[in-house]
Residue, then its C-alpha position, 0 to 999 in steps of 0.5 A: m355744854n348747853d351754856i356754850l351753845s347758848l352763847l353761839p347766837a351772841v358770837l354770830a351777832g358779834m361777827l355780823l357787827g364786826v363785818i358791818f364795822f370793818g367792812g364799812l371802814w374799808l368802804t369808807v377808806n376806799k371812797g374817802l381818799g379820793s373825795k374832796r369832802a374826805t373829812l365829812i365822809f370819814f367823820g360821818s362814817l365813824i359816827l354811823r358805824m359806832a352807833i350801829i356797833l354800840t346799839g348792837f352790843y347793848f342789845v346782844g349783851g345787855d343782860s349778861w356779861q358772858k353774852l357781851l364777851a361772846c359778842l366781842v369774840g365774834f367781833l374780833i373774829a370778823r376783824i381778822v377775817i375782813t383784814n385777811i380778805t382786804k389784804k388779798l383784794k389789795q394785792a390782786n387790785p392795787v389802788f393808786i390814789k391821785e392827789v386832790s388839791d384845793e387849788n382851782 
């Protein structure tokens, strides 16, 4: 029982990392689709989010595969939660995207 409780901080850290990653992805998509520099926004966001997540996984699970697995479980839980929240937000406030053209 103590072994399971000792993994709880790793699960919570994974959830926090998941919220950062998938929340950041959601913000990136919302900001990037209407931007003239969408490629820069998407690529920069990917690099930043991956750096944060890989660093977090390294420090959380660096000494134990069980902690790394618990962190991954928390990350996946956060993915499910963020996906459900953003679906509800999208249904409540539909977003219409206007086309951006380079012809000026």
